[in-house]
C-alpha positions, 0 to 999 in steps of 0.5 A: 500500499502506499499513501500520498499527500492529498490522502489517497491510498493505493493497494498494488498487486504483489506480482508472482515470482520468477523462476530461472537462472539469476542471469536470464532474469538479470537479462530479462530486466535489462531487455524490458527496462532497456538499461542496466546498473553498472558496477558502481551502481549507476544507471546505463540506458541502452542505445538501440543496437545494445538493447537488440543484441540483449533481445536477441541473447534472450530469444534464443532457445532457452532464453525465455523466462518460465514463471 
C-alpha cells in the first residue's frame, strides 16, 4: 500500500515470483527496461544496438523465463 499527500491510498498487487537462472532474470529485466545498473551502481541506458543484442540473446532457445 502507498499513500499520498492528497490523502489517497493505493493497494498494489504483488507480482508472482519469477523462476529461472539469475543471469536470465537479469537479462530479461535489462531487455524490458532498456537499461542496466553498472558495477558502480549507476544506471546506464542502452542504445538501440545494445538493446537489440540483449533481446537476441534472450530470444535464443532456452532464453525465455518460465513462471
